[in-house]
mmCIF file of the N, C-alpha and C atoms, coordinates in Angstrom:
data_MODEL
# 
_entry.id   MODEL 
# 
loop_
_atom_site.group_PDB 
_atom_site.id 
_atom_site.type_symbol 
_atom_site.label_atom_id 
_atom_site.label_alt_id 
_atom_site.label_comp_id 
_atom_site.label_asym_id 
_atom_site.label_entity_id 
_atom_site.label_seq_id 
_atom_site.pdbx_PDB_ins_code 
_atom_site.Cartn_x 
_atom_site.Cartn_y 
_atom_site.Cartn_z 
_atom_site.occupancy 
_atom_site.B_iso_or_equiv 
_atom_site.pdbx_formal_charge 
_atom_site.auth_seq_id 
_atom_site.auth_comp_id 
_atom_site.auth_asym_id 
_atom_site.auth_atom_id 
_atom_site.pdbx_PDB_model_num 
ATOM 1   N N  . MET A 1 1  ? -12.401 -3.606  -8.010 1.00 0.00 ? 1  MET A N  1 
ATOM 2   C CA . MET A 1 1  ? -11.756 -3.023  -6.861 1.00 0.00 ? 1  MET A CA 1 
ATOM 3   C C  . MET A 1 1  ? -12.231 -3.705  -5.573 1.00 0.00 ? 1  MET A C  1 
ATOM 4   N N  . GLU A 1 2  ? -13.521 -3.970  -5.494 1.00 0.00 ? 2  GLU A N  1 
ATOM 5   C CA . GLU A 1 2  ? -14.052 -4.596  -4.281 1.00 0.00 ? 2  GLU A CA 1 
ATOM 6   C C  . GLU A 1 2  ? -13.438 -5.969  -4.059 1.00 0.00 ? 2  GLU A C  1 
ATOM 7   N N  . GLN A 1 3  ? -13.243 -6.717  -5.129 1.00 0.00 ? 3  GLN A N  1 
ATOM 8   C CA . GLN A 1 3  ? -12.650 -8.049  -5.001 1.00 0.00 ? 3  GLN A CA 1 
ATOM 9   C C  . GLN A 1 3  ? -11.219 -7.962  -4.473 1.00 0.00 ? 3  GLN A C  1 
ATOM 10  N N  . LYS A 1 4  ? -10.425 -7.032  -5.007 1.00 0.00 ? 4  LYS A N  1 
ATOM 11  C CA . LYS A 1 4  ? -9.046  -6.865  -4.547 1.00 0.00 ? 4  LYS A CA 1 
ATOM 12  C C  . LYS A 1 4  ? -9.042  -6.440  -3.077 1.00 0.00 ? 4  LYS A C  1 
ATOM 13  N N  . PHE A 1 5  ? -9.967  -5.544  -2.706 1.00 0.00 ? 5  PHE A N  1 
ATOM 14  C CA . PHE A 1 5  ? -10.104 -5.120  -1.322 1.00 0.00 ? 5  PHE A CA 1 
ATOM 15  C C  . PHE A 1 5  ? -10.339 -6.337  -0.420 1.00 0.00 ? 5  PHE A C  1 
ATOM 16  N N  . LYS A 1 6  ? -11.258 -7.195  -0.831 1.00 0.00 ? 6  LYS A N  1 
ATOM 17  C CA . LYS A 1 6  ? -11.585 -8.382  -0.034 1.00 0.00 ? 6  LYS A CA 1 
ATOM 18  C C  . LYS A 1 6  ? -10.395 -9.325  0.079  1.00 0.00 ? 6  LYS A C  1 
ATOM 19  N N  . GLU A 1 7  ? -9.638  -9.464  -1.008 1.00 0.00 ? 7  GLU A N  1 
ATOM 20  C CA . GLU A 1 7  ? -8.451  -10.326 -0.973 1.00 0.00 ? 7  GLU A CA 1 
ATOM 21  C C  . GLU A 1 7  ? -7.443  -9.811  0.045  1.00 0.00 ? 7  GLU A C  1 
ATOM 22  N N  . ILE A 1 8  ? -7.245  -8.507  0.076  1.00 0.00 ? 8  ILE A N  1 
ATOM 23  C CA . ILE A 1 8  ? -6.313  -7.919  1.039  1.00 0.00 ? 8  ILE A CA 1 
ATOM 24  C C  . ILE A 1 8  ? -6.866  -8.075  2.443  1.00 0.00 ? 8  ILE A C  1 
ATOM 25  N N  . ALA A 1 9  ? -8.154  -7.838  2.626  1.00 0.00 ? 9  ALA A N  1 
ATOM 26  C CA . ALA A 1 9  ? -8.786  -7.963  3.941  1.00 0.00 ? 9  ALA A CA 1 
ATOM 27  C C  . ALA A 1 9  ? -8.659  -9.392  4.473  1.00 0.00 ? 9  ALA A C  1 
ATOM 28  N N  . SER A 1 10 ? -8.778  -10.359 3.586  1.00 0.00 ? 10 SER A N  1 
ATOM 29  C CA . SER A 1 10 ? -8.720  -11.753 4.035  1.00 0.00 ? 10 SER A CA 1 
ATOM 30  C C  . SER A 1 10 ? -7.352  -12.122 4.593  1.00 0.00 ? 10 SER A C  1 
ATOM 31  N N  . ARG A 1 11 ? -6.316  -11.372 4.248  1.00 0.00 ? 11 ARG A N  1 
ATOM 32  C CA . ARG A 1 11 ? -4.977  -11.615 4.815  1.00 0.00 ? 11 ARG A CA 1 
ATOM 33  C C  . ARG A 1 11 ? -4.969  -11.345 6.315  1.00 0.00 ? 11 ARG A C  1 
ATOM 34  N N  . TYR A 1 12 ? -5.828  -10.460 6.737  1.00 0.00 ? 12 TYR A N  1 
ATOM 35  C CA . TYR A 1 12 ? -5.852  -10.052 8.134  1.00 0.00 ? 12 TYR A CA 1 
ATOM 36  C C  . TYR A 1 12 ? -6.883  -10.808 8.955  1.00 0.00 ? 12 TYR A C  1 
ATOM 37  N N  . CYS A 1 13 ? -7.979  -11.196 8.327  1.00 0.00 ? 13 CYS A N  1 
ATOM 38  C CA . CYS A 1 13 ? -9.042  -11.836 9.098  1.00 0.00 ? 13 CYS A CA 1 
ATOM 39  C C  . CYS A 1 13 ? -9.036  -13.349 8.962  1.00 0.00 ? 13 CYS A C  1 
ATOM 40  N N  . LYS A 1 14 ? -8.210  -13.854 8.090  1.00 0.00 ? 14 LYS A N  1 
ATOM 41  C CA . LYS A 1 14 ? -8.099  -15.299 7.867  1.00 0.00 ? 14 LYS A CA 1 
ATOM 42  C C  . LYS A 1 14 ? -9.432  -15.907 7.468  1.00 0.00 ? 14 LYS A C  1 
ATOM 43  N N  . GLY A 1 15 ? -10.288 -15.093 6.890  1.00 0.00 ? 15 GLY A N  1 
ATOM 44  C CA . GLY A 1 15 ? -11.570 -15.592 6.430  1.00 0.00 ? 15 GLY A CA 1 
ATOM 45  C C  . GLY A 1 15 ? -11.554 -15.817 4.937  1.00 0.00 ? 15 GLY A C  1 
ATOM 46  N N  . ASP A 1 16 ? -12.574 -16.455 4.473  1.00 0.00 ? 16 ASP A N  1 
ATOM 47  C CA . ASP A 1 16 ? -12.739 -16.691 3.047  1.00 0.00 ? 16 ASP A CA 1 
ATOM 48  C C  . ASP A 1 16 ? -13.175 -15.393 2.383  1.00 0.00 ? 16 ASP A C  1 
ATOM 49  N N  . VAL A 1 17 ? -12.557 -15.056 1.273  1.00 0.00 ? 17 VAL A N  1 
ATOM 50  C CA . VAL A 1 17 ? -12.868 -13.826 0.549  1.00 0.00 ? 17 VAL A CA 1 
ATOM 51  C C  . VAL A 1 17 ? -14.355 -13.762 0.228  1.00 0.00 ? 17 VAL A C  1 
ATOM 52  N N  . GLY A 1 18 ? -14.951 -14.882 -0.137 1.00 0.00 ? 18 GLY A N  1 
ATOM 53  C CA . GLY A 1 18 ? -16.360 -14.928 -0.492 1.00 0.00 ? 18 GLY A CA 1 
ATOM 54  C C  . GLY A 1 18 ? -17.305 -14.652 0.656  1.00 0.00 ? 18 GLY A C  1 
ATOM 55  N N  . GLU A 1 19 ? -16.812 -14.761 1.883  1.00 0.00 ? 19 GLU A N  1 
ATOM 56  C CA . GLU A 1 19 ? -17.654 -14.536 3.054  1.00 0.00 ? 19 GLU A CA 1 
ATOM 57  C C  . GLU A 1 19 ? -17.666 -13.077 3.506  1.00 0.00 ? 19 GLU A C  1 
ATOM 58  N N  . ILE A 1 20 ? -16.802 -12.249 2.950  1.00 0.00 ? 20 ILE A N  1 
ATOM 59  C CA . ILE A 1 20 ? -16.721 -10.849 3.356  1.00 0.00 ? 20 ILE A CA 1 
ATOM 60  C C  . ILE A 1 20 ? -17.799 -10.065 2.622  1.00 0.00 ? 20 ILE A C  1 
ATOM 61  N N  . THR A 1 21 ? -18.646 -9.371  3.403  1.00 0.00 ? 21 THR A N  1 
ATOM 62  C CA . THR A 1 21 ? -19.723 -8.566  2.828  1.00 0.00 ? 21 THR A CA 1 
ATOM 63  C C  . THR A 1 21 ? -19.561 -7.113  3.265  1.00 0.00 ? 21 THR A C  1 
ATOM 64  N N  . PRO A 1 22 ? -20.153 -6.170  2.521  1.00 0.00 ? 22 PRO A N  1 
ATOM 65  C CA . PRO A 1 22 ? -20.041 -4.756  2.879  1.00 0.00 ? 22 PRO A CA 1 
ATOM 66  C C  . PRO A 1 22 ? -20.610 -4.424  4.263  1.00 0.00 ? 22 PRO A C  1 
ATOM 67  N N  . GLU A 1 23 ? -21.537 -5.239  4.739  1.00 0.00 ? 23 GLU A N  1 
ATOM 68  C CA . GLU A 1 23 ? -22.167 -4.971  6.032  1.00 0.00 ? 23 GLU A CA 1 
ATOM 69  C C  . GLU A 1 23 ? -21.315 -5.398  7.222  1.00 0.00 ? 23 GLU A C  1 
ATOM 70  N N  . MET A 1 24 ? -20.286 -6.175  6.977  1.00 0.00 ? 24 MET A N  1 
ATOM 71  C CA . MET A 1 24 ? -19.469 -6.703  8.075  1.00 0.00 ? 24 MET A CA 1 
ATOM 72  C C  . MET A 1 24 ? -18.686 -5.586  8.760  1.00 0.00 ? 24 MET A C  1 
ATOM 73  N N  . ALA A 1 25 ? -18.647 -5.666  10.094 1.00 0.00 ? 25 ALA A N  1 
ATOM 74  C CA . ALA A 1 25 ? -17.886 -4.705  10.890 1.00 0.00 ? 25 ALA A CA 1 
ATOM 75  C C  . ALA A 1 25 ? -16.409 -5.074  10.837 1.00 0.00 ? 25 ALA A C  1 
ATOM 76  N N  . ILE A 1 26 ? -15.576 -4.058  10.614 1.00 0.00 ? 26 ILE A N  1 
ATOM 77  C CA . ILE A 1 26 ? -14.132 -4.268  10.494 1.00 0.00 ? 26 ILE A CA 1 
ATOM 78  C C  . ILE A 1 26 ? -13.566 -4.917  11.752 1.00 0.00 ? 26 ILE A C  1 
ATOM 79  N N  . ARG A 1 27 ? -13.918 -4.381  12.900 1.00 0.00 ? 27 ARG A N  1 
ATOM 80  C CA . ARG A 1 27 ? -13.344 -4.887  14.149 1.00 0.00 ? 27 ARG A CA 1 
ATOM 81  C C  . ARG A 1 27 ? -14.048 -6.140  14.652 1.00 0.00 ? 27 ARG A C  1 
ATOM 82  N N  . GLU A 1 28 ? -15.360 -6.088  14.753 1.00 0.00 ? 28 GLU A N  1 
ATOM 83  C CA . GLU A 1 28 ? -16.094 -7.195  15.355 1.00 0.00 ? 28 GLU A CA 1 
ATOM 84  C C  . GLU A 1 28 ? -16.159 -8.431  14.451 1.00 0.00 ? 28 GLU A C  1 
ATOM 85  N N  . ASP A 1 29 ? -16.508 -8.222  13.188 1.00 0.00 ? 29 ASP A N  1 
ATOM 86  C CA . ASP A 1 29 ? -16.691 -9.369  12.297 1.00 0.00 ? 29 ASP A CA 1 
ATOM 87  C C  . ASP A 1 29 ? -15.387 -9.864  11.678 1.00 0.00 ? 29 ASP A C  1 
ATOM 88  N N  . LEU A 1 30 ? -14.526 -8.932  11.271 1.00 0.00 ? 30 LEU A N  1 
ATOM 89  C CA . LEU A 1 30 ? -13.262 -9.342  10.667 1.00 0.00 ? 30 LEU A CA 1 
ATOM 90  C C  . LEU A 1 30 ? -12.160 -9.534  11.698 1.00 0.00 ? 30 LEU A C  1 
ATOM 91  N N  . GLY A 1 31 ? -12.338 -8.918  12.874 1.00 0.00 ? 31 GLY A N  1 
ATOM 92  C CA . GLY A 1 31 ? -11.376 -9.098  13.943 1.00 0.00 ? 31 GLY A CA 1 
ATOM 93  C C  . GLY A 1 31 ? -10.110 -8.273  13.816 1.00 0.00 ? 31 GLY A C  1 
ATOM 94  N N  . LEU A 1 32 ? -10.153 -7.180  13.043 1.00 0.00 ? 32 LEU A N  1 
ATOM 95  C CA . LEU A 1 32 ? -8.967  -6.340  12.890 1.00 0.00 ? 32 LEU A CA 1 
ATOM 96  C C  . LEU A 1 32 ? -8.810  -5.428  14.098 1.00 0.00 ? 32 LEU A C  1 
ATOM 97  N N  . SER A 1 33 ? -7.617  -5.388  14.640 1.00 0.00 ? 33 SER A N  1 
ATOM 98  C CA . SER A 1 33 ? -7.296  -4.461  15.717 1.00 0.00 ? 33 SER A CA 1 
ATOM 99  C C  . SER A 1 33 ? -6.997  -3.099  15.094 1.00 0.00 ? 33 SER A C  1 
ATOM 100 N N  . SER A 1 34 ? -6.789  -2.099  15.918 1.00 0.00 ? 34 SER A N  1 
ATOM 101 C CA . SER A 1 34 ? -6.431  -0.770  15.410 1.00 0.00 ? 34 SER A CA 1 
ATOM 102 C C  . SER A 1 34 ? -5.137  -0.835  14.604 1.00 0.00 ? 34 SER A C  1 
ATOM 103 N N  . LEU A 1 35 ? -4.174  -1.579  15.099 1.00 0.00 ? 35 LEU A N  1 
ATOM 104 C CA . LEU A 1 35 ? -2.894  -1.731  14.394 1.00 0.00 ? 35 LEU A CA 1 
ATOM 105 C C  . LEU A 1 35 ? -3.087  -2.471  13.075 1.00 0.00 ? 35 LEU A C  1 
ATOM 106 N N  . ASP A 1 36 ? -3.899  -3.541  13.094 1.00 0.00 ? 36 ASP A N  1 
ATOM 107 C CA . ASP A 1 36 ? -4.201  -4.264  11.854 1.00 0.00 ? 36 ASP A CA 1 
ATOM 108 C C  . ASP A 1 36 ? -4.837  -3.335  10.830 1.00 0.00 ? 36 ASP A C  1 
ATOM 109 N N  . LEU A 1 37 ? -5.756  -2.481  11.283 1.00 0.00 ? 37 LEU A N  1 
ATOM 110 C CA . LEU A 1 37 ? -6.445  -1.569  10.377 1.00 0.00 ? 37 LEU A CA 1 
ATOM 111 C C  . LEU A 1 37 ? -5.464  -0.603  9.728  1.00 0.00 ? 37 LEU A C  1 
ATOM 112 N N  . MET A 1 38 ? -4.534  -0.076  10.498 1.00 0.00 ? 38 MET A N  1 
ATOM 113 C CA . MET A 1 38 ? -3.555  0.857   9.937  1.00 0.00 ? 38 MET A CA 1 
ATOM 114 C C  . MET A 1 38 ? -2.655  0.146   8.922  1.00 0.00 ? 38 MET A C  1 
ATOM 115 N N  . THR A 1 39 ? -2.239  -1.062  9.228  1.00 0.00 ? 39 THR A N  1 
ATOM 116 C CA . THR A 1 39 ? -1.414  -1.838  8.303  1.00 0.00 ? 39 THR A CA 1 
ATOM 117 C C  . THR A 1 39 ? -2.214  -2.175  7.047  1.00 0.00 ? 39 THR A C  1 
ATOM 118 N N  . PHE A 1 40 ? -3.466  -2.535  7.249  1.00 0.00 ? 40 PHE A N  1 
ATOM 119 C CA . PHE A 1 40 ? -4.365  -2.842  6.140  1.00 0.00 ? 40 PHE A CA 1 
ATOM 120 C C  . PHE A 1 40 ? -4.523  -1.630  5.218  1.00 0.00 ? 40 PHE A C  1 
ATOM 121 N N  . LEU A 1 41 ? -4.720  -0.444  5.801  1.00 0.00 ? 41 LEU A N  1 
ATOM 122 C CA . LEU A 1 41 ? -4.830  0.775   5.002  1.00 0.00 ? 41 LEU A CA 1 
ATOM 123 C C  . LEU A 1 41 ? -3.546  1.024   4.212  1.00 0.00 ? 41 LEU A C  1 
ATOM 124 N N  . GLY A 1 42 ? -2.406  0.736   4.824  1.00 0.00 ? 42 GLY A N  1 
ATOM 125 C CA . GLY A 1 42 ? -1.130  0.861   4.123  1.00 0.00 ? 42 GLY A CA 1 
ATOM 126 C C  . GLY A 1 42 ? -1.044  -0.099  2.947  1.00 0.00 ? 42 GLY A C  1 
ATOM 127 N N  . ASP A 1 43 ? -1.543  -1.307  3.123  1.00 0.00 ? 43 ASP A N  1 
ATOM 128 C CA . ASP A 1 43 ? -1.559  -2.276  2.018  1.00 0.00 ? 43 ASP A CA 1 
ATOM 129 C C  . ASP A 1 43 ? -2.467  -1.794  0.888  1.00 0.00 ? 43 ASP A C  1 
ATOM 130 N N  . LEU A 1 44 ? -3.588  -1.181  1.251  1.00 0.00 ? 44 LEU A N  1 
ATOM 131 C CA . LEU A 1 44 ? -4.490  -0.635  0.228  1.00 0.00 ? 44 LEU A CA 1 
ATOM 132 C C  . LEU A 1 44 ? -3.804  0.486   -0.544 1.00 0.00 ? 44 LEU A C  1 
ATOM 133 N N  . GLU A 1 45 ? -3.068  1.333   0.178  1.00 0.00 ? 45 GLU A N  1 
ATOM 134 C CA . GLU A 1 45 ? -2.326  2.409   -0.485 1.00 0.00 ? 45 GLU A CA 1 
ATOM 135 C C  . GLU A 1 45 ? -1.352  1.837   -1.504 1.00 0.00 ? 45 GLU A C  1 
ATOM 136 N N  . ASP A 1 46 ? -0.623  0.809   -1.100 1.00 0.00 ? 46 ASP A N  1 
ATOM 137 C CA . ASP A 1 46 ? 0.354   0.187   -1.993 1.00 0.00 ? 46 ASP A CA 1 
ATOM 138 C C  . ASP A 1 46 ? -0.326  -0.460  -3.200 1.00 0.00 ? 46 ASP A C  1 
ATOM 139 N N  . GLU A 1 47 ? -1.372  -1.208  -2.943 1.00 0.00 ? 47 GLU A N  1 
ATOM 140 C CA . GLU A 1 47 ? -2.056  -1.942  -4.014 1.00 0.00 ? 47 GLU A CA 1 
ATOM 141 C C  . GLU A 1 47 ? -2.697  -1.020  -5.046 1.00 0.00 ? 47 GLU A C  1 
ATOM 142 N N  . PHE A 1 48 ? -3.312  0.066   -4.573 1.00 0.00 ? 48 PHE A N  1 
ATOM 143 C CA . PHE A 1 48 ? -4.046  0.948   -5.479 1.00 0.00 ? 48 PHE A CA 1 
ATOM 144 C C  . PHE A 1 48 ? -3.271  2.212   -5.837 1.00 0.00 ? 48 PHE A C  1 
ATOM 145 N N  . ASP A 1 49 ? -2.015  2.278   -5.412 1.00 0.00 ? 49 ASP A N  1 
ATOM 146 C CA . ASP A 1 49 ? -1.141  3.410   -5.707 1.00 0.00 ? 49 ASP A CA 1 
ATOM 147 C C  . ASP A 1 49 ? -1.803  4.746   -5.339 1.00 0.00 ? 49 ASP A C  1 
ATOM 148 N N  . ILE A 1 50 ? -2.251  4.802   -4.084 1.00 0.00 ? 50 ILE A N  1 
ATOM 149 C CA . ILE A 1 50 ? -2.870  6.015   -3.546 1.00 0.00 ? 50 ILE A CA 1 
ATOM 150 C C  . ILE A 1 50 ? -2.183  6.347   -2.230 1.00 0.00 ? 50 ILE A C  1 
ATOM 151 N N  . GLU A 1 51 ? -2.504  7.501   -1.692 1.00 0.00 ? 51 GLU A N  1 
ATOM 152 C CA . GLU A 1 51 ? -1.994  7.874   -0.375 1.00 0.00 ? 51 GLU A CA 1 
ATOM 153 C C  . GLU A 1 51 ? -3.122  8.553   0.391  1.00 0.00 ? 51 GLU A C  1 
ATOM 154 N N  . PHE A 1 52 ? -3.571  7.886   1.460  1.00 0.00 ? 52 PHE A N  1 
ATOM 155 C CA . PHE A 1 52 ? -4.613  8.471   2.288  1.00 0.00 ? 52 PHE A CA 1 
ATOM 156 C C  . PHE A 1 52 ? -4.050  9.709   2.978  1.00 0.00 ? 52 PHE A C  1 
ATOM 157 N N  . ASP A 1 53 ? -4.846  10.735  3.051  1.00 0.00 ? 53 ASP A N  1 
ATOM 158 C CA . ASP A 1 53 ? -4.450  11.971  3.718  1.00 0.00 ? 53 ASP A CA 1 
ATOM 159 C C  . ASP A 1 53 ? -4.930  11.888  5.169  1.00 0.00 ? 53 ASP A C  1 
ATOM 160 N N  . PHE A 1 54 ? -4.072  11.361  6.036  1.00 0.00 ? 54 PHE A N  1 
ATOM 161 C CA . PHE A 1 54 ? -4.453  11.126  7.421  1.00 0.00 ? 54 PHE A CA 1 
ATOM 162 C C  . PHE A 1 54 ? -4.712  12.419  8.181  1.00 0.00 ? 54 PHE A C  1 
ATOM 163 N N  . GLY A 1 55 ? -4.216  13.538  7.686  1.00 0.00 ? 55 GLY A N  1 
ATOM 164 C CA . GLY A 1 55 ? -4.509  14.829  8.303  1.00 0.00 ? 55 GLY A CA 1 
ATOM 165 C C  . GLY A 1 55 ? -5.886  15.318  7.918  1.00 0.00 ? 55 GLY A C  1 
ATOM 166 N N  . ALA A 1 56 ? -6.109  15.469  6.628  1.00 0.00 ? 56 ALA A N  1 
ATOM 167 C CA . ALA A 1 56 ? -7.372  16.011  6.131  1.00 0.00 ? 56 ALA A CA 1 
ATOM 168 C C  . ALA A 1 56 ? -8.529  15.034  6.299  1.00 0.00 ? 56 ALA A C  1 
ATOM 169 N N  . ASP A 1 57 ? -8.254  13.748  6.198  1.00 0.00 ? 57 ASP A N  1 
ATOM 170 C CA . ASP A 1 57 ? -9.316  12.748  6.268  1.00 0.00 ? 57 ASP A CA 1 
ATOM 171 C C  . ASP A 1 57 ? -9.336  11.980  7.581  1.00 0.00 ? 57 ASP A C  1 
ATOM 172 N N  . GLU A 1 58 ? -8.774  12.564  8.602  1.00 0.00 ? 58 GLU A N  1 
ATOM 173 C CA . GLU A 1 58 ? -8.714  11.878  9.897  1.00 0.00 ? 58 GLU A CA 1 
ATOM 174 C C  . GLU A 1 58 ? -10.091 11.424  10.356 1.00 0.00 ? 58 GLU A C  1 
ATOM 175 N N  . GLN A 1 59 ? -11.085 12.283  10.223 1.00 0.00 ? 59 GLN A N  1 
ATOM 176 C CA . GLN A 1 59 ? -12.433 11.927  10.671 1.00 0.00 ? 59 GLN A CA 1 
ATOM 177 C C  . GLN A 1 59 ? -12.999 10.787  9.822  1.00 0.00 ? 59 GLN A C  1 
ATOM 178 N N  . LYS A 1 60 ? -12.822 10.867  8.509  1.00 0.00 ? 60 LYS A N  1 
ATOM 179 C CA . LYS A 1 60 ? -13.315 9.800   7.638  1.00 0.00 ? 60 LYS A CA 1 
ATOM 180 C C  . LYS A 1 60 ? -12.639 8.471   7.975  1.00 0.00 ? 60 LYS A C  1 
ATOM 181 N N  . LEU A 1 61 ? -11.337 8.512   8.132  1.00 0.00 ? 61 LEU A N  1 
ATOM 182 C CA . LEU A 1 61 ? -10.597 7.291   8.444  1.00 0.00 ? 61 LEU A CA 1 
ATOM 183 C C  . LEU A 1 61 ? -11.000 6.744   9.808  1.00 0.00 ? 61 LEU A C  1 
ATOM 184 N N  . GLY A 1 62 ? -11.240 7.639   10.749 1.00 0.00 ? 62 GLY A N  1 
ATOM 185 C CA . GLY A 1 62 ? -11.656 7.213   12.087 1.00 0.00 ? 62 GLY A CA 1 
ATOM 186 C C  . GLY A 1 62 ? -13.061 6.670   12.132 1.00 0.00 ? 62 GLY A C  1 
ATOM 187 N N  . ASN A 1 63 ? -13.865 6.999   11.118 1.00 0.00 ? 63 ASN A N  1 
ATOM 188 C CA . ASN A 1 63 ? -15.252 6.552   11.082 1.00 0.00 ? 63 ASN A CA 1 
ATOM 189 C C  . ASN A 1 63 ? -15.455 5.270   10.282 1.00 0.00 ? 63 ASN A C  1 
ATOM 190 N N  . ILE A 1 64 ? -14.378 4.643   9.872  1.00 0.00 ? 64 ILE A N  1 
ATOM 191 C CA . ILE A 1 64 ? -14.508 3.376   9.164  1.00 0.00 ? 64 ILE A CA 1 
ATOM 192 C C  . ILE A 1 64 ? -14.952 2.318   10.165 1.00 0.00 ? 64 ILE A C  1 
ATOM 193 N N  . ARG A 1 65 ? -16.150 1.832   9.983  1.00 0.00 ? 65 ARG A N  1 
ATOM 194 C CA . ARG A 1 65 ? -16.705 0.813   10.877 1.00 0.00 ? 65 ARG A CA 1 
ATOM 195 C C  . ARG A 1 65 ? -16.967 -0.505  10.144 1.00 0.00 ? 65 ARG A C  1 
ATOM 196 N N  . THR A 1 66 ? -17.364 -0.381  8.874  1.00 0.00 ? 66 THR A N  1 
ATOM 197 C CA . THR A 1 66 ? -17.725 -1.573  8.111  1.00 0.00 ? 66 THR A CA 1 
ATOM 198 C C  . THR A 1 66 ? -16.855 -1.697  6.862  1.00 0.00 ? 66 THR A C  1 
ATOM 199 N N  . VAL A 1 67 ? -16.934 -2.855  6.261  1.00 0.00 ? 67 VAL A N  1 
ATOM 200 C CA . VAL A 1 67 ? -16.244 -3.090  4.998  1.00 0.00 ? 67 VAL A CA 1 
ATOM 201 C C  . VAL A 1 67 ? -16.751 -2.091  3.959  1.00 0.00 ? 67 VAL A C  1 
ATOM 202 N N  . GLY A 1 68 ? -18.053 -1.834  3.961  1.00 0.00 ? 68 GLY A N  1 
ATOM 203 C CA . GLY A 1 68 ? -18.632 -0.878  3.026  1.00 0.00 ? 68 GLY A CA 1 
ATOM 204 C C  . GLY A 1 68 ? -18.084 0.524   3.215  1.00 0.00 ? 68 GLY A C  1 
ATOM 205 N N  . ASP A 1 69 ? -17.882 0.933   4.481  1.00 0.00 ? 69 ASP A N  1 
ATOM 206 C CA . ASP A 1 69 ? -17.288 2.248   4.760  1.00 0.00 ? 69 ASP A CA 1 
ATOM 207 C C  . ASP A 1 69 ? -15.895 2.339   4.146  1.00 0.00 ? 69 ASP A C  1 
ATOM 208 N N  . ALA A 1 70 ? -15.117 1.303   4.335  1.00 0.00 ? 70 ALA A N  1 
ATOM 209 C CA . ALA A 1 70 ? -13.735 1.293   3.831  1.00 0.00 ? 70 ALA A CA 1 
ATOM 210 C C  . ALA A 1 70 ? -13.708 1.302   2.310  1.00 0.00 ? 70 ALA A C  1 
ATOM 211 N N  . ILE A 1 71 ? -14.590 0.530   1.690  1.00 0.00 ? 71 ILE A N  1 
ATOM 212 C CA . ILE A 1 71 ? -14.641 0.515   0.228  1.00 0.00 ? 71 ILE A CA 1 
ATOM 213 C C  . ILE A 1 71 ? -15.096 1.867   -0.301 1.00 0.00 ? 71 ILE A C  1 
ATOM 214 N N  . GLY A 1 72 ? -16.042 2.488   0.389  1.00 0.00 ? 72 GLY A N  1 
ATOM 215 C CA . GLY A 1 72 ? -16.487 3.822   -0.020 1.00 0.00 ? 72 GLY A CA 1 
ATOM 216 C C  . GLY A 1 72 ? -15.369 4.842   0.008  1.00 0.00 ? 72 GLY A C  1 
ATOM 217 N N  . LEU A 1 73 ? -14.571 4.830   1.072  1.00 0.00 ? 73 LEU A N  1 
ATOM 218 C CA . LEU A 1 73 ? -13.446 5.751   1.165  1.00 0.00 ? 73 LEU A CA 1 
ATOM 219 C C  . LEU A 1 73 ? -12.409 5.447   0.086  1.00 0.00 ? 73 LEU A C  1 
ATOM 220 N N  . LEU A 1 74 ? -12.166 4.178   -0.136 1.00 0.00 ? 74 LEU A N  1 
ATOM 221 C CA . LEU A 1 74 ? -11.222 3.787   -1.183 1.00 0.00 ? 74 LEU A CA 1 
ATOM 222 C C  . LEU A 1 74 ? -11.690 4.300   -2.554 1.00 0.00 ? 74 LEU A C  1 
ATOM 223 N N  . ASN A 1 75 ? -12.975 4.209   -2.809 1.00 0.00 ? 75 ASN A N  1 
ATOM 224 C CA . ASN A 1 75 ? -13.536 4.715   -4.068 1.00 0.00 ? 75 ASN A CA 1 
ATOM 225 C C  . ASN A 1 75 ? -13.295 6.213   -4.239 1.00 0.00 ? 75 ASN A C  1 
ATOM 226 N N  . GLU A 1 76 ? -13.334 6.948   -3.139 1.00 0.00 ? 76 GLU A N  1 
ATOM 227 C CA . GLU A 1 76 ? -13.065 8.394   -3.210 1.00 0.00 ? 76 GLU A CA 1 
ATOM 228 C C  . GLU A 1 76 ? -11.640 8.669   -3.689 1.00 0.00 ? 76 GLU A C  1 
ATOM 229 N N  . TYR A 1 77 ? -10.714 7.821   -3.280 1.00 0.00 ? 77 TYR A N  1 
ATOM 230 C CA . TYR A 1 77 ? -9.312  8.030   -3.636 1.00 0.00 ? 77 TYR A CA 1 
ATOM 231 C C  . TYR A 1 77 ? -8.970  7.479   -5.011 1.00 0.00 ? 77 TYR A C  1 
ATOM 232 N N  . VAL A 1 78 ? -9.554  6.334   -5.346 1.00 0.00 ? 78 VAL A N  1 
ATOM 233 C CA . VAL A 1 78 ? -9.240  5.686   -6.619 1.00 0.00 ? 78 VAL A CA 1 
ATOM 234 C C  . VAL A 1 78 ? -10.081 6.312   -7.739 1.00 0.00 ? 78 VAL A C  1 
ATOM 235 N N  . GLY A 1 79 ? -11.308 6.614   -7.383 1.00 0.00 ? 79 GLY A N  1 
ATOM 236 C CA . GLY A 1 79 ? -12.301 7.189   -8.140 1.00 0.00 ? 79 GLY A CA 1 
ATOM 237 C C  . GLY A 1 79 ? -12.480 7.418   -9.481 1.00 0.00 ? 79 GLY A C  1 
# 
């Protein structure tokens, strides 16, 4: 799952998949804007056949700061 996550993330940051680490900041290190992040989350939903609950999980989604945070949330849904 982490590898697929990185492949999708690399579409937005134009970085090498191998260079993406869990410690990297979504905005600062990967360079994703707020709009990029929302589109990225939509791509994750499509790829993993899940649907984030933006109402119930608004705080969790808003607290995504690092790649590790995003993978952790994804694990909760795919689980």
